C-alpha positions as CSV (number, residue, x, y, z in Angstrom):
1,M,-32.9,285.5,159.3
2,H,-29.2,284.7,159.4
3,I,-27.7,281.8,157.3
4,V,-24.7,280.0,158.7
5,T,-23.0,277.7,156.2
6,G,-21.1,274.8,157.8
7,G,-23.5,275.4,160.6
8,A,-23.3,271.9,161.9
9,G,-19.5,272.0,162.0
10,F,-17.2,273.1,164.8
11,I,-17.0,276.9,164.5
12,G,-20.3,277.1,162.6
13,S,-22.4,275.4,165.3
14,N,-20.9,277.6,168.1
15,L,-21.7,280.6,165.9
16,V,-25.3,279.4,165.5
17,R,-25.5,279.1,169.3
18,M,-24.3,282.6,170.0
19,L,-26.4,284.1,167.2
20,I,-29.5,282.6,168.8
21,E,-28.5,283.6,172.3
22,H,-27.4,287.2,171.5
23,T,-29.8,288.3,168.7
24,G,-32.9,286.2,169.2
25,D,-33.2,286.1,165.4
26,D,-34.0,283.1,163.2
27,V,-30.9,281.2,162.2
28,V,-30.9,278.7,159.2
29,V,-28.1,276.1,159.2
30,V,-26.7,275.0,155.8
31,D,-24.4,272.0,155.8
32,D,-23.7,268.5,154.4
33,L,-24.7,265.8,156.9
34,S,-23.1,263.0,154.9
35,D,-21.2,262.6,158.1
36,G,-24.2,262.2,160.3
37,H,-22.2,262.4,163.5
38,K,-22.3,266.2,163.2
39,F,-26.0,266.3,164.0
40,V,-25.1,266.4,167.7
41,N,-23.6,269.9,167.2
42,I,-27.1,271.4,166.4
43,A,-29.4,269.0,168.2
44,D,-29.6,271.3,171.2
45,L,-30.0,274.5,169.2
46,A,-33.3,276.1,168.3
47,I,-32.6,276.6,164.6
48,A,-35.3,278.0,162.3
49,D,-34.5,275.6,159.5
50,Y,-31.9,273.2,158.0
51,L,-30.9,273.1,154.3
52,D,-28.6,270.7,152.7
53,K,-25.7,272.5,150.9
54,G,-26.8,271.3,147.5
55,D,-30.4,272.4,148.1
56,F,-29.2,275.7,149.4
57,I,-27.2,276.4,146.2
58,E,-30.2,275.4,144.1
59,R,-32.5,277.8,146.1
60,L,-30.1,280.6,145.5
61,Q,-30.1,280.0,141.8
62,T,-33.8,279.4,141.3
63,D,-35.8,281.1,144.1
64,A,-35.8,284.8,143.4
65,G,-37.6,285.6,146.6
66,F,-35.3,283.6,148.8
67,A,-32.8,286.5,149.4
68,K,-35.5,288.9,150.6
69,G,-35.6,287.4,154.1
70,V,-31.8,287.0,154.5
71,S,-30.1,289.5,156.8
72,S,-26.6,288.0,156.6
73,I,-24.7,285.0,155.4
74,L,-21.9,283.8,157.8
75,H,-19.9,281.4,155.6
76,Q,-18.1,278.8,157.6
77,G,-18.6,275.9,155.2
78,A,-15.4,274.5,153.8
79,C,-13.1,271.5,153.6
80,S,-10.7,272.2,156.5
81,I,-8.6,269.1,156.3
82,T,-5.1,270.5,155.9
83,T,-3.7,267.1,154.8
84,E,-6.1,266.9,151.9
85,W,-4.2,267.1,148.6
86,D,-7.0,266.7,146.1
87,G,-6.8,270.2,144.7
88,E,-9.8,269.9,142.4
89,Y,-12.0,268.9,145.4
90,M,-10.5,271.7,147.6
91,M,-11.0,274.4,145.0
92,R,-14.6,273.3,144.3
93,N,-15.6,273.3,148.0
94,N,-13.5,276.3,149.3
95,F,-13.1,278.6,146.3
96,E,-16.0,278.1,143.8
97,Y,-18.6,277.7,146.6
98,S,-17.4,280.9,148.3
99,K,-17.4,282.9,145.0
100,H,-21.0,281.8,144.4
101,L,-22.1,283.0,147.8
102,L,-20.1,286.2,147.6
103,H,-21.8,287.2,144.3
104,H,-25.2,286.4,145.6
105,C,-24.6,288.6,148.6
106,Q,-23.3,291.4,146.5
107,E,-26.3,291.2,144.1
108,H,-28.8,291.4,147.0
109,K,-26.8,293.7,149.3
110,I,-26.5,291.1,152.0
111,P,-23.6,291.2,154.6
112,F,-21.1,288.4,154.0
113,I,-18.7,287.3,156.7
114,Y,-16.6,284.4,155.8
115,A,-14.0,282.1,157.3
116,S,-10.5,282.5,156.0
117,S,-7.5,280.9,157.7
118,A,-4.1,281.5,159.2
119,A,-3.0,278.7,156.9
120,V,-2.6,281.4,154.2
121,Y,0.6,282.5,156.1
122,G,2.1,279.0,156.0
123,G,5.9,279.4,156.2
124,A,5.9,283.1,156.9
125,S,7.5,284.6,160.0
126,E,5.2,287.6,160.1
127,F,1.4,287.4,160.5
128,A,0.0,290.7,159.4
129,E,-2.7,290.8,156.6
130,S,-0.2,291.6,153.8
131,P,0.5,289.7,150.5
132,D,4.2,289.8,151.5
133,N,3.4,287.4,154.4
134,E,1.2,284.9,152.5
135,L,3.1,281.7,151.9
136,P,0.7,278.7,152.2
137,L,2.2,275.3,152.7
138,N,-0.7,273.2,151.5
139,V,-3.6,273.3,149.1
140,Y,-6.1,274.1,151.9
141,G,-4.2,277.3,152.7
142,Y,-3.9,278.1,149.0
143,S,-7.7,277.7,148.5
144,K,-8.3,280.2,151.3
145,L,-5.7,282.6,150.0
146,L,-7.1,282.5,146.5
147,F,-10.5,283.5,147.8
148,D,-9.0,286.3,149.9
149,Q,-7.3,287.6,146.8
150,Y,-10.5,287.4,144.8
151,V,-12.2,289.5,147.5
152,R,-9.4,292.1,147.4
153,R,-10.1,292.6,143.7
154,L,-13.6,293.9,144.4
155,K,-13.2,297.6,144.2
156,K,-16.7,298.8,145.1
157,P,-18.5,296.3,147.3
158,Q,-22.3,296.7,147.4
159,S,-22.5,295.3,151.0
160,Q,-20.3,294.3,153.8
161,I,-17.6,291.7,153.1
162,V,-15.4,290.5,156.0
163,G,-12.9,287.7,155.9
164,L,-11.6,286.4,159.2
165,R,-8.3,284.5,159.3
166,Y,-8.8,282.0,162.0
167,F,-5.8,280.8,163.9
168,N,-5.7,277.6,166.0
169,V,-9.3,277.4,167.2
170,Y,-10.3,275.1,170.0
171,G,-13.5,274.5,172.0
172,P,-16.8,272.6,172.3
173,R,-18.5,270.9,169.4
174,E,-15.3,269.8,167.6
175,Q,-15.5,266.1,168.5
176,H,-16.5,265.1,164.9
177,K,-13.3,266.4,163.4
178,G,-11.2,263.4,164.3
179,S,-7.5,264.0,163.6
180,M,-8.2,267.6,162.7
181,A,-9.6,268.4,166.2
182,S,-7.6,270.7,168.4
183,V,-4.7,269.5,170.5
184,A,-6.7,270.5,173.6
185,F,-9.3,268.0,172.5
186,H,-6.7,265.2,171.8
187,F,-4.8,265.9,175.1
188,N,-8.0,265.6,177.0
189,S,-8.9,262.3,175.3
190,Q,-5.4,261.0,176.1
191,V,-5.6,261.9,179.8
192,L,-8.9,260.1,180.0
193,S,-7.7,257.0,178.1
194,D,-4.3,256.4,179.6
195,G,-3.1,259.5,181.4
196,E,-0.3,260.2,178.9
197,L,-0.3,263.3,176.7
198,R,1.8,262.8,173.5
199,L,3.5,265.9,172.1
200,F,5.9,266.2,169.2
201,A,9.6,266.3,170.0
202,G,11.6,269.3,169.0
203,S,11.5,270.5,165.4
204,G,12.3,273.6,163.3
205,G,14.7,274.9,166.0
206,Y,12.1,274.5,168.8
207,G,12.5,272.3,171.8
208,D,10.3,269.4,172.8
209,G,6.7,270.6,172.8
210,E,7.9,274.2,172.5
211,Q,6.5,274.8,169.0
212,Q,4.2,277.8,169.4
213,R,0.8,278.6,167.9
214,D,-1.8,281.2,168.4
215,F,-4.5,279.2,170.2
216,V,-7.9,280.9,170.2
217,F,-11.0,279.9,172.1
218,V,-14.0,279.4,169.8
219,D,-16.3,281.7,171.8
220,D,-13.9,284.5,171.2
221,V,-14.0,283.8,167.5
222,C,-17.8,283.9,167.5
223,R,-17.7,287.2,169.3
224,V,-15.6,288.7,166.6
225,N,-18.1,287.5,164.0
226,L,-20.9,289.1,165.9
227,W,-19.0,292.3,166.3
228,F,-18.6,292.7,162.6
229,L,-22.3,291.8,162.1
230,D,-23.1,294.7,164.4
231,H,-20.8,297.0,162.4
232,P,-21.9,296.6,158.8
233,G,-20.0,299.5,157.5
234,I,-16.6,297.8,158.1
235,H,-15.1,295.8,155.3
236,G,-11.8,293.9,154.9
237,I,-9.7,290.8,155.8
238,F,-8.7,290.5,159.5
239,N,-6.7,288.2,161.6
240,C,-8.8,286.4,164.2
241,G,-6.5,285.0,166.9
242,S,-5.5,285.8,170.4
243,G,-2.4,287.8,169.4
244,K,-0.3,285.7,171.8
245,A,1.7,282.6,170.7
246,Q,1.8,279.8,173.3
247,T,3.5,276.5,173.3
248,F,2.0,273.0,173.0
249,N,3.4,272.4,176.4
250,D,1.2,275.2,177.7
251,V,-1.9,273.5,176.3
252,A,-0.8,270.1,177.7
253,N,-0.1,271.6,181.2
254,A,-3.5,273.4,181.2
255,V,-5.2,270.0,180.5
256,I,-3.1,268.3,183.2
257,A,-3.9,271.2,185.7
258,W,-7.7,270.8,185.0
259,H,-7.7,267.0,185.6
260,G,-5.1,267.1,188.4
261,R,-3.2,264.2,186.7
262,G,-1.4,263.3,183.5
263,A,2.2,263.0,182.2
264,I,3.8,264.3,179.0
265,R,5.7,262.0,176.6
266,Y,7.4,263.4,173.5
267,I,7.1,261.4,170.3
268,P,9.3,261.7,167.2
269,F,8.2,264.5,164.8
270,P,6.6,262.9,161.7
271,E,8.8,263.0,158.6
272,G,5.8,263.7,156.3
273,L,5.0,266.9,158.1
274,K,8.4,268.6,158.1
275,D,7.9,270.6,155.0
276,A,4.2,271.5,155.6
277,Y,4.2,272.4,159.3
278,Q,3.8,275.8,161.0
279,S,6.1,275.8,164.1
280,Y,5.1,279.3,165.0
281,T,2.0,281.5,164.5
282,Q,0.9,284.7,166.2
283,A,-1.8,286.9,164.9
284,D,-1.0,290.5,164.3
285,L,-4.1,292.2,165.7
286,E,-3.3,295.8,164.6
287,Q,-5.8,295.8,161.8
288,L,-8.5,294.3,163.9
289,R,-8.0,296.8,166.7
290,S,-7.8,299.7,164.3
291,A,-11.2,298.7,163.0
292,G,-12.5,299.2,166.5
293,C,-13.0,295.5,167.5
294,G,-12.2,295.3,171.2
295,V,-13.0,291.6,171.7
296,E,-10.7,290.2,174.4
297,F,-9.2,286.8,173.8
298,A,-8.7,284.2,176.5
299,E,-5.2,282.8,177.2
300,V,-4.7,279.1,177.0
301,A,-5.0,278.4,180.8
302,S,-8.5,280.0,181.1
303,G,-9.7,279.0,177.6
304,V,-8.8,275.3,178.1
305,S,-10.4,275.3,181.5
306,A,-13.6,276.7,180.2
307,Y,-13.6,274.2,177.4
308,L,-13.0,271.2,179.7
309,D,-15.8,272.5,182.0
310,T,-18.2,272.3,179.1
311,L,-17.0,268.8,178.1
312,S,-17.4,267.6,181.6
313,A,-20.9,269.1,181.9
314,K,-22.0,267.3,178.8
315,T,-20.5,264.0,179.9
316,S,-22.1,264.2,183.3
317,G,-25.4,265.4,181.9
């Protein structure tokens, strides 16, 4: 069986879906459903079992036979709120939890694929997987970087360890994320509510709506996870993005094109974000491609269209 932590979350639930579809194996979801709204992300999935995060940790510590049936742990569970500044909470959820799972997997020789983040690059201008480029702008990014650094110090891993630095992921099953949902989600909601898409005005030397991010469709992210699962001899930390920076205007125009309506309005850039905002990201995919991963990534126009097709189907269904 495969275990997906954070399996009721955005990326985690999509990963659960694709694991079931493509492997036919049993998949166990681990999560914290204190926010019960997330249940909808797994309600349509034929999971083998669900474990609360706290119960899962206890099972790892007390049930010696539990690991025998585990073929992989895909660790997506974390606090991903980039505006959260409670460092103690962030380190407990993102760093200590990850260390615990890593050591369990090493002890029992279980493949361990985990979610890192492009937030580790922060204010950098280059986005290759090198310490020279790692300049996080918030404690979330630092918590992810600290675990990456911890992984790098393991000289002789006993089983596969792969960290995937997710860039700006968008796609189905993110509705519970509120303000942290993708701009594609918010633009779609804005078109439906009042027909007006609100983008930040120019900042950091970029024009109105011209800030650029590496927007990556969630299905492509899941395919990268599955590729590494199929190649257990490959270890390391890899970028997981499209490799192509596109503007927020591109995303807005893709949403407008799908709906056939909508207008863009630029709003003042928030003062509180000016020192903690990435105006440009673009994944360097050299290391991913050198490892042999040939997963192709959708551009914004096609990815957003596929996303909105899914949202529309769920609404009409």
